[in-house]
C-alpha positions in Angstrom: -14.6 17.2 -53.0 -13.6 13.6 -53.3 -11.0 13.8 -50.5 -13.6 15.2 -48.1 -16.0 12.3 -48.8 -13.3 9.8 -48.3 -12.3 11.4 -44.9 -16.0 11.4 -43.9 -16.3 7.7 -44.7 -13.1 6.8 -42.7 -13.9 9.0 -39.7 -15.9 7.2 -37.1 -19.0 8.9 -35.7 -18.7 7.8 -32.1 -15.9 7.0 -29.7 -17.3 3.6 -28.9 -16.9 2.3 -32.4 -13.4 3.7 -32.9 -10.7 1.0 -32.2 -7.8 1.9 -30.0 -4.2 1.9 -31.2 -4.0 -1.9 -30.7 -7.0 -2.5 -32.8 -9.3 -3.6 -29.9 -12.5 -1.9 -29.1 -12.7 0.3 -26.0 -13.3 -1.3 -22.6 -17.0 -2.1 -22.1 -17.2 -0.9 -18.5 -16.3 2.5 -17.0 -13.0 2.4 -15.2 -11.4 5.2 -13.4 -8.0 5.5 -15.1 -6.5 7.6 -12.3 -7.4 5.1 -9.6 -6.3 2.2 -11.7 -3.0 3.8 -12.6 -2.3 4.8 -9.0 -2.9 1.3 -7.6 -0.8 -0.2 -10.4 2.0 2.3 -9.6 2.0 1.4 -5.9 2.1 -2.4 -6.7 4.9 -1.8 -9.2 6.9 0.2 -6.7 6.5 -2.4 -4.0 7.4 -5.2 -6.3 10.6 -3.4 -7.6 11.6 -2.5 -4.0 11.1 -6.2 -2.9 13.1 -7.5 -5.9 15.9 -5.0 -5.4 16.3 -5.7 -1.7 16.3 -9.4 -2.2 18.9 -9.2 -5.1 21.1 -6.8 -3.1 21.0 -9.0 0.0 21.8 -12.1 -2.0 24.6 -10.3 -3.8 26.0 -9.2 -0.4 25.8 -12.7 1.0 27.6 -14.1 -2.1 30.3 -11.3 -1.8 30.9 -12.3 1.8 31.3 -16.0 0.8 33.7 -15.1 -2.0 35.7 -12.7 0.2 36.0 -15.4 2.9 37.3 -17.9 0.4 39.7 -15.2 -0.9 41.1 -14.7 2.6 39.7 -11.2 3.5 38.6 -12.5 6.9 42.2 -13.0 8.0 43.7 -10.3 10.3 40.2 -8.9 11.1 39.7 -7.7 7.5 35.9 -7.8 7.7 35.8 -5.0 10.3 37.4 -2.4 8.0 36.1 -0.5 5.0 32.7 -1.3 3.5 32.6 -4.9 4.8 30.6 -4.3 8.0 27.8 -2.8 5.8 28.0 -5.7 3.4 27.9 -8.2 6.2 24.9 -6.6 7.9 22.9 -5.9 4.7 21.3 -9.4 4.5 20.4 -9.2 8.2 18.2 -6.2 7.6 17.4 -6.4 3.9 15.8 -9.8 3.8 13.3 -9.2 6.7 12.5 -5.8 5.2 11.9 -7.5 1.8 9.6 -10.0 3.5 7.6 -7.1 5.0 7.4 -5.5 1.5 6.1 -8.7 0.1 3.4 -8.9 2.8 2.5 -5.2 2.0 2.4 -6.1 -1.7 0.0 -9.0 -1.1 -2.3 -6.7 1.1 -2.3 -3.9 -1.5 -3.1 -6.4 -4.3 -5.9 -8.0 -2.3 -7.5 -4.6 -1.5 -7.3 -3.5 -5.1 -8.8 -6.8 -6.3 -11.7 -6.6 -3.8 -12.4 -3.0 -4.9 -12.5 -3.9 -8.6 -14.7 -6.9 -7.8 -17.0 -4.8 -5.7 -17.2 -2.2 -8.4 -18.0 -4.8 -11.1 -20.9 -6.3 -9.0 -22.5 -2.9 -8.4 
């Protein structure tokens, strides 16, 4: 009997008063978790794609510089193997990364305007 009374005292009667796992109270406004998760996922994917393309392009550029200093360019060495792809990667990767950055800014601005509009209504 004593254990049931103790459980009843510890168990909250409403979801609003129950703290979350971090100890904070629930969010005071109603937020669509699926919409919020979807928008965050899109932003995260765009950000990772942007970062990956920039890092890959910079690595390819540095590889070409090091290969040139090592003497790979002699006897038309850059026209064989994987070198044509490595040389052309920054030419296409950096402009594409710039377009991804613009898309990320647009998606972020649209999501912010939606949340602001939802909070004012």
